[in-house]
DRENNU-709279 format. One record per residue (C-alpha): z, x, y. Coordinates in nm, 2 decimals, padded with zeros to 4 digits, m for minus. Each point is the difference from the previous one (the first is absolute). Layout:
# residues N
w u v
Z X Y .
...
***
This chain:
# residues 406
w u v
25.10 14.51 04.31 .
00.07 m00.07 m00.36 .
m00.08 00.20 m00.30 .
00.07 m00.03 m00.38 .
00.01 00.28 m00.20 .
m00.08 00.03 m00.34 .
00.03 00.23 m00.30 .
00.10 00.00 m00.35 .
00.21 00.33 00.04 .
00.19 m00.10 00.34 .
00.29 00.24 00.00 .
00.29 m00.19 00.20 .
00.39 00.03 00.01 .
m00.05 m00.22 m00.27 .
m00.17 00.19 m00.21 .
m00.34 00.02 m00.08 .
m00.15 m00.31 00.03 .
m00.32 m00.21 m00.09 .
m00.05 m00.20 00.32 .
m00.05 00.00 00.34 .
00.20 00.03 00.37 .
m00.02 m00.18 00.30 .
m00.11 00.23 00.32 .
00.08 m00.18 00.33 .
00.03 00.17 00.34 .
00.02 00.37 m00.18 .
00.29 m00.16 m00.18 .
00.05 m00.06 m00.38 .
00.09 m00.37 00.01 .
m00.02 m00.13 m00.35 .
m00.05 00.15 m00.37 .
m00.11 m00.19 m00.27 .
m00.04 00.07 m00.40 .
m00.39 m00.12 m00.05 .
00.12 m00.29 m00.17 .
00.10 m00.12 00.32 .
m00.28 00.10 00.26 .
m00.14 m00.26 00.19 .
m00.29 m00.18 m00.10 .
m00.12 m00.02 00.36 .
00.09 00.28 00.28 .
m00.10 m00.01 00.34 .
m00.05 00.35 00.10 .
m00.16 00.33 m00.13 .
00.02 00.03 m00.38 .
m00.01 00.38 m00.10 .
00.01 m00.03 m00.40 .
m00.02 00.40 m00.12 .
00.03 m00.06 m00.40 .
00.13 00.22 m00.23 .
00.02 00.24 00.27 .
00.37 00.11 00.07 .
00.16 m00.12 00.37 .
00.30 00.21 00.07 .
00.22 00.03 00.33 .
m00.10 00.26 00.24 .
00.12 00.33 m00.03 .
00.24 00.16 00.22 .
m00.02 00.37 00.10 .
00.32 00.21 00.11 .
m00.16 00.33 00.06 .
m00.35 00.04 00.14 .
m00.12 00.30 00.20 .
m00.34 m00.18 00.00 .
m00.30 m00.08 m00.19 .
m00.41 00.06 m00.04 .
m00.01 00.24 00.33 .
00.29 m00.23 00.22 .
00.32 00.20 00.10 .
00.32 m00.20 00.02 .
00.11 00.28 00.23 .
m00.29 m00.06 00.28 .
00.09 m00.12 00.35 .
m00.28 m00.21 m00.01 .
00.01 m00.37 m00.07 .
m00.31 m00.05 m00.10 .
00.06 00.24 m00.26 .
00.29 m00.16 m00.13 .
m00.17 m00.32 m00.03 .
m00.29 00.15 m00.19 .
00.27 00.13 m00.22 .
00.13 m00.34 m00.05 .
m00.33 m00.08 m00.10 .
m00.09 00.23 m00.24 .
00.34 m00.04 m00.17 .
m00.14 m00.36 m00.12 .
m00.24 00.15 m00.20 .
00.27 00.07 m00.26 .
00.21 m00.29 00.03 .
00.27 00.08 00.26 .
00.08 m00.31 00.23 .
00.29 00.20 00.16 .
00.11 00.34 00.05 .
00.20 00.24 00.22 .
m00.16 00.32 00.17 .
00.14 00.30 m00.06 .
00.00 00.31 00.19 .
00.14 00.33 00.05 .
00.15 00.16 00.34 .
m00.32 00.12 00.20 .
00.00 00.06 00.39 .
m00.14 m00.35 00.02 .
00.24 m00.21 m00.19 .
00.15 m00.20 00.28 .
m00.34 m00.13 00.05 .
m00.13 m00.05 m00.36 .
00.33 m00.20 m00.02 .
m00.12 m00.22 00.27 .
m00.33 m00.05 m00.08 .
00.08 m00.10 m00.39 .
00.24 m00.25 00.19 .
m00.28 m00.11 00.22 .
m00.18 m00.12 m00.33 .
00.30 m00.12 m00.17 .
00.07 m00.24 00.29 .
m00.36 m00.09 00.05 .
m00.14 m00.02 m00.33 .
m00.35 00.15 m00.20 .
m00.25 m00.14 m00.20 .
00.15 00.18 m00.25 .
00.41 00.05 m00.16 .
00.21 m00.07 00.18 .
00.27 00.25 00.11 .
00.31 m00.07 m00.07 .
00.22 00.31 00.16 .
m00.02 00.35 00.02 .
00.12 00.27 m00.25 .
00.12 00.34 00.17 .
m00.05 00.28 m00.30 .
00.26 00.19 00.20 .
00.03 00.21 00.26 .
00.38 00.04 m00.15 .
m00.12 00.17 m00.35 .
00.06 00.31 m00.18 .
m00.22 00.30 00.09 .
00.07 00.09 m00.34 .
m00.15 m00.25 m00.15 .
m00.34 m00.10 00.25 .
m00.26 m00.06 m00.27 .
m00.33 m00.06 00.20 .
00.23 m00.06 00.34 .
m00.04 00.32 00.25 .
00.28 00.16 00.09 .
m00.03 m00.09 00.36 .
00.04 m00.35 m00.09 .
00.36 00.03 m00.09 .
00.26 00.00 00.23 .
00.40 m00.03 00.04 .
00.17 m00.38 m00.02 .
00.03 m00.09 00.38 .
00.05 m00.37 00.04 .
m00.06 00.01 00.37 .
m00.38 00.08 m00.19 .
00.03 m00.23 m00.24 .
00.08 m00.26 00.24 .
m00.37 00.11 00.23 .
m00.20 m00.05 m00.30 .
00.18 m00.35 m00.07 .
m00.07 m00.10 00.35 .
m00.36 00.10 00.01 .
m00.05 m00.17 m00.36 .
00.15 m00.32 00.21 .
00.28 m00.04 m00.28 .
m00.29 m00.02 m00.27 .
00.12 00.33 m00.17 .
00.10 m00.14 m00.37 .
00.03 00.30 m00.23 .
00.14 00.34 00.13 .
m00.02 00.29 m00.29 .
00.26 00.29 00.04 .
00.15 00.27 m00.20 .
00.37 m00.12 m00.05 .
00.15 00.38 m00.03 .
m00.13 00.12 00.36 .
00.31 00.02 00.26 .
00.02 m00.29 00.17 .
m00.23 m00.23 m00.19 .
00.31 m00.26 m00.12 .
00.04 m00.07 00.33 .
m00.32 m00.09 00.03 .
m00.01 m00.18 m00.29 .
00.31 m00.22 00.16 .
m00.22 00.01 00.33 .
m00.32 m00.16 m00.20 .
00.21 m00.27 m00.20 .
00.11 m00.10 00.33 .
m00.30 m00.08 00.09 .
m00.08 m00.17 m00.27 .
m00.28 00.28 m00.14 .
m00.06 00.09 m00.36 .
00.11 00.39 m00.08 .
m00.20 00.12 m00.24 .
00.11 00.34 m00.19 .
m00.29 00.25 m00.04 .
m00.12 00.33 00.07 .
00.35 00.11 m00.11 .
00.20 00.30 m00.17 .
00.32 m00.28 m00.05 .
00.26 00.04 m00.26 .
00.08 m00.28 m00.19 .
00.32 m00.07 00.14 .
m00.17 00.04 00.38 .
m00.24 m00.25 m00.10 .
00.30 m00.25 m00.10 .
00.13 00.00 00.38 .
m00.32 m00.06 00.08 .
m00.05 m00.31 m00.16 .
00.39 m00.08 00.07 .
m00.09 00.00 00.39 .
m00.33 m00.22 m00.06 .
m00.29 00.23 m00.16 .
m00.23 m00.24 m00.19 .
m00.26 00.15 m00.14 .
m00.19 00.34 m00.08 .
m00.28 00.14 00.09 .
m00.33 00.02 m00.27 .
00.30 00.07 m00.26 .
m00.04 00.33 m00.20 .
m00.24 00.18 00.28 .
00.13 00.17 00.28 .
00.37 00.00 m00.08 .
00.28 00.20 m00.25 .
m00.10 00.01 m00.36 .
00.28 m00.08 m00.27 .
00.21 00.24 m00.12 .
00.22 m00.03 m00.33 .
00.29 00.09 00.27 .
m00.07 m00.16 00.30 .
m00.30 m00.26 m00.01 .
m00.05 m00.01 00.37 .
m00.20 m00.26 00.18 .
m00.24 m00.07 m00.27 .
00.30 m00.08 m00.20 .
00.15 m00.25 00.23 .
m00.29 m00.14 00.04 .
m00.02 m00.06 m00.38 .
00.33 m00.12 m00.02 .
00.12 m00.18 00.30 .
m00.05 m00.38 m00.04 .
00.02 m00.05 00.35 .
m00.30 00.22 00.11 .
m00.36 m00.13 m00.03 .
m00.25 00.23 m00.08 .
m00.34 00.06 00.16 .
m00.20 00.12 m00.27 .
m00.37 00.13 00.04 .
m00.13 m00.11 m00.33 .
m00.36 00.18 m00.03 .
00.13 00.17 m00.30 .
m00.09 00.31 00.18 .
00.33 00.04 00.21 .
00.18 m00.09 m00.24 .
m00.01 00.00 m00.39 .
m00.02 m00.30 m00.22 .
00.30 00.08 m00.15 .
00.20 00.07 00.33 .
m00.14 m00.38 00.07 .
00.15 m00.10 m00.35 .
00.37 00.15 00.08 .
m00.01 m00.21 00.38 .
m00.08 m00.32 m00.22 .
00.20 00.06 m00.24 .
00.33 00.09 00.22 .
m00.08 m00.19 00.34 .
m00.23 m00.30 m00.14 .
m00.26 m00.12 00.16 .
00.17 m00.19 00.29 .
00.15 00.35 00.15 .
m00.38 00.12 00.01 .
m00.28 00.04 00.28 .
m00.36 00.10 m00.08 .
m00.13 00.20 00.25 .
m00.32 00.23 00.06 .
00.13 00.23 00.29 .
m00.39 m00.03 00.09 .
m00.12 00.25 00.29 .
m00.30 m00.04 00.26 .
m00.19 00.11 m00.25 .
00.11 m00.23 m00.32 .
m00.33 m00.22 m00.11 .
m00.22 00.24 00.12 .
m00.28 00.14 m00.26 .
00.13 00.28 m00.18 .
m00.10 00.36 00.08 .
00.08 00.26 00.25 .
00.03 m00.06 00.37 .
m00.02 00.25 00.28 .
00.21 m00.23 00.27 .
00.05 00.12 00.35 .
00.36 00.11 m00.07 .
m00.04 00.04 m00.36 .
m00.27 00.22 m00.17 .
m00.02 m00.01 m00.37 .
00.19 m00.33 m00.03 .
m00.05 m00.20 m00.35 .
m00.02 m00.38 m00.11 .
00.03 00.12 m00.38 .
m00.11 m00.18 m00.31 .
00.40 00.07 m00.09 .
00.07 m00.30 00.19 .
00.19 00.23 00.28 .
m00.08 00.13 00.37 .
00.05 00.36 00.03 .
m00.02 00.23 00.29 .
m00.16 00.32 00.01 .
00.25 00.19 m00.17 .
00.06 m00.23 m00.31 .
00.29 m00.19 00.17 .
00.00 m00.36 m00.14 .
m00.05 m00.24 00.32 .
00.05 m00.33 m00.12 .
m00.18 m00.19 m00.25 .
m00.40 m00.05 00.03 .
00.07 m00.36 m00.18 .
00.16 m00.35 00.10 .
00.26 m00.23 m00.12 .
m00.20 m00.22 m00.21 .
m00.08 00.30 m00.18 .
00.36 00.06 m00.07 .
00.04 m00.37 m00.09 .
m00.22 00.06 m00.25 .
00.16 00.31 m00.15 .
00.33 m00.21 m00.08 .
m00.19 m00.26 m00.13 .
m00.27 00.15 m00.22 .
00.14 00.35 m00.09 .
00.38 m00.07 m00.01 .
00.00 m00.32 m00.12 .
00.19 m00.22 00.25 .
m00.04 m00.36 00.06 .
m00.20 m00.05 00.30 .
00.26 m00.23 00.17 .
00.19 00.28 00.00 .
m00.27 00.21 00.13 .
m00.03 m00.22 00.27 .
00.31 00.00 00.15 .
00.04 00.36 m00.02 .
m00.32 00.02 00.24 .
00.11 m00.37 00.21 .
00.27 m00.11 m00.01 .
00.25 00.31 m00.02 .
m00.19 00.13 00.28 .
00.03 m00.31 00.15 .
00.40 00.02 m00.02 .
m00.02 00.38 00.15 .
m00.19 m00.14 00.27 .
00.23 m00.30 00.07 .
m00.28 m00.26 m00.01 .
00.05 m00.11 m00.33 .
00.12 m00.37 00.11 .
m00.35 m00.02 00.09 .
m00.26 00.25 m00.18 .
00.01 00.18 m00.30 .
m00.08 m00.25 m00.30 .
m00.19 m00.38 m00.03 .
00.23 m00.24 00.08 .
00.03 m00.33 00.18 .
00.10 00.07 00.37 .
m00.16 00.35 00.01 .
m00.23 00.18 00.19 .
m00.36 m00.06 m00.21 .
m00.08 00.39 m00.04 .
m00.18 00.04 m00.31 .
m00.27 00.20 m00.22 .
m00.25 m00.08 m00.25 .
m00.03 00.27 m00.24 .
m00.24 00.04 m00.32 .
00.10 00.13 m00.37 .
m00.04 00.38 00.17 .
00.25 m00.08 00.28 .
m00.27 00.03 00.27 .
00.05 m00.22 00.29 .
m00.29 m00.25 00.05 .
00.21 m00.23 00.26 .
00.28 00.06 00.23 .
00.16 m00.23 00.21 .
00.27 00.01 00.26 .
00.18 m00.34 00.13 .
m00.28 m00.14 m00.18 .
m00.25 00.16 00.20 .
m00.28 00.16 m00.21 .
m00.02 00.39 00.13 .
m00.18 00.17 m00.28 .
m00.29 m00.14 m00.24 .
m00.13 00.30 m00.23 .
m00.32 m00.20 00.01 .
m00.03 00.07 00.40 .
m00.18 00.30 00.09 .
00.22 00.14 00.23 .
00.10 00.37 00.04 .
00.39 00.04 00.03 .
m00.04 00.39 m00.01 .
00.03 00.21 00.33 .
m00.37 00.13 00.06 .
00.12 00.34 00.16 .
00.21 00.11 m00.31 .
m00.29 m00.07 m00.22 .
m00.20 00.29 00.21 .
00.24 00.25 m00.09 .
m00.05 00.01 m00.37 .
m00.16 00.35 m00.12 .
00.07 m00.10 m00.39 .
m00.07 m00.26 m00.18 .
00.23 m00.06 m00.34 .
m00.16 m00.24 m00.30 .
00.23 m00.27 m00.12 .
***
């Protein structure tokens, strides 16, 4: 089947064009300027007028969304998570887990969906947040979810995931993790620095050995001091490192985002949401089965009962909006940070991350408020805002005990 997608704002690798693209068998086969559009077309025509058509977003750090958990062992729950993410323009993502008693089964469940597909966003691999992180910088990770570096254990993770682990977050200062970095690099797995109290020099050694990215930069890492700039300083200064950056303006201030942009440029930044399973749910307090008093805040954050930040309540498309409307960077650069750069990290930039001839037809139609109206994965419509379809997990809606306005 052939489809001609037309828009006055088509964001391609060549820039924002007034024109169209032909989608054939899930691939972009041709991109036209408007004056080049064929007079007759032997297929479906989708004319989106003034609406912006952008590449599908790729989320590198996702624990869940709309009541569905990335750490589930239930294959159907992982599929429902993939569906829910399409509501905010995500067409590819890395389900992100912690060390739990059933982590091997979780890795296997994610691998099952990755290999057999779903009706939603495409799983591009697995991001393991730990377990070889610092007990000094846990954030909302439980101390029970941390263990000493163990190459045999890591190999068990890789086997359970059927070689689909893309990224592992670790703290390079933990004894044994330099050897772990060597092992991961040898196996083609990204080393991500996070939950770390490392010095600048230790981070530099980790990058020398092959670390490629920092996790949720500025959060859960040693802060800058004038005599020791630590992990955050390394993230800002080392041009070899990509940086995950939560752009909800709650995890990081506008000024911190501006520092990253000025020092690293858009080419090294990856917008993430660090969404949890309650992200995207209505604001309020929930008495969850394992967490009484859990809060989906109007501040854009998730909070555990003791007030600890547990990720963002918002999504990647919101982060893209903040970069364009608040920090005033070009839309093309923000799209690169939300799509192309993450595709590089996921080792799939040859087929995803931008609208270009020969690449997968993953695209999103957004309005002036940065809301996704339609989401397409490989040319297939997977989300339509105009359709009355439920994407939230109905079980968790029942646990809402206090509703917040706004």
